[in-house]
C-alpha positions in Angstrom: -0.1 -0.2 0.1 1.3 3.2 -0.7 2.3 5.7 2.1 -0.7 7.9 3.1 0.8 11.4 2.3 1.0 10.4 -1.6 -2.3 7.8 -1.6 -5.3 9.3 -4.1 -8.2 8.4 -2.7 -10.6 8.7 -6.0 -14.2 7.7 -3.7 -13.9 10.9 -2.0 -12.8 12.8 -5.4 -15.8 12.1 -7.2 -14.9 15.0 -9.6 -11.5 14.2 -10.5 -11.9 12.2 -14.2 -14.5 15.2 -15.3 -11.6 17.7 -14.5 -8.3 15.6 -15.5 -6.3 15.8 -18.0 -4.2 12.9 -19.8 -0.7 11.8 -20.5 0.1 8.7 -22.3 3.0 6.5 -22.3 2.7 2.8 -25.0 1.1 0.9 -21.4 0.4 3.1 -19.3 -2.1 6.6 -19.3 -1.8 9.6 -16.6 -4.5 11.5 -15.4 -4.1 14.3 -13.4 -5.9 17.6 -12.2 -3.6 20.5 -10.3 -4.7 20.1 -6.6 -3.7 23.8 -4.7 -4.3 22.1 -1.5 -1.6 19.6 -1.5 2.0 20.6 -2.3 2.7 17.0 -3.0 1.9 14.3 -6.0 -1.0 11.8 -4.7 -1.8 8.6 -6.8 -3.7 6.4 -7.4 -3.4 2.9 -9.9 -6.0 1.5 -11.8 -6.4 -2.0 -13.6 -9.7 -3.0 -15.2 -10.8 -6.4 -15.2 -10.0 -6.9 -18.4 -6.3 -7.1 -17.1 -7.3 -10.6 -15.7 -8.8 -11.8 -12.3 -8.0 -9.9 -8.8 -5.1 -11.9 -8.3 -3.3 -10.9 -11.9 -4.8 -7.6 -10.9 -3.2 -7.4 -7.8 0.4 -8.5 -9.0 0.1 -5.5 -11.5 -0.8 -2.9 -8.5 1.6 -3.9 -6.3 4.3 -3.4 -9.1 3.1 -0.1 -9.8 3.6 0.3 -5.9 7.1 -0.9 -5.9 8.1 0.9 -8.9 6.4 4.5 -7.6 8.3 4.0 -4.5 11.7 3.3 -6.2 11.2 6.9 -8.3 10.4 8.2 -5.4 13.6 7.8 -3.5 15.8 7.7 -6.7 14.5 11.4 -8.0 12.2 13.0 -4.9 11.3 15.3 -7.1 9.0 14.3 -9.3 6.9 13.5 -6.3 7.0 17.4 -5.1 4.4 18.2 -7.5 0.6 19.7 -6.8 -0.9 17.3 -8.5 -3.6 14.5 -7.9 -2.9 12.1 -10.2 -4.2 8.2 -11.6 -2.3 5.6 -13.8 -4.0 3.4 -15.8 -2.6 0.2 -17.2 -3.6 0.3 -20.9 -2.4 -3.2 -22.5 -1.4 -6.7 -21.2 0.5 -6.8 -17.9 4.3 -6.0 -18.0 7.2 -6.3 -16.1 8.3 -4.1 -12.8 11.5 -2.7 -15.0 8.9 -1.3 -18.1 6.5 -0.1 -15.3 9.5 1.3 -13.8 10.4 2.9 -16.8 7.0 4.4 -18.1 6.0 6.0 -14.9 9.5 7.7 -14.6 8.7 9.1 -18.1 5.1 10.4 -17.4 6.1 11.8 -14.0 8.8 13.8 -15.9 6.6 14.9 -18.6 4.2 16.2 -15.7 6.9 18.3 -14.3 7.5 19.8 -17.7 4.3 20.0 -17.7 4.2 22.0 -14.2 7.1 24.2 -15.2 5.9 25.0 -18.8 2.4 25.9 -17.2 3.7 27.9 -14.0 6.4 30.2 -15.8 
């Protein structure tokens, strides 16, 4: 489970999907929305039922969480953005290294978007 300070609860943010913008990579899609109340990135992971049974979906979410926590330790600046975001899995389940690479790529794109729009 993600630490509470970076976990996004989508049940409380019912209008998140209406207002969210999107960035994509090959296997993942990042939905994000500016959150002025928070100064840290909040994350949620969404894996639909078409990706397999509960065991496979849970395994995918564990890999995504583990990859995001590894990125947080390596590049903490990516988690200092005032956004709420959800990562959706688009394609078939992949391995940990690919998820880590794509999450890092998406968060870098989000950081560039933030820097471009705040200047």
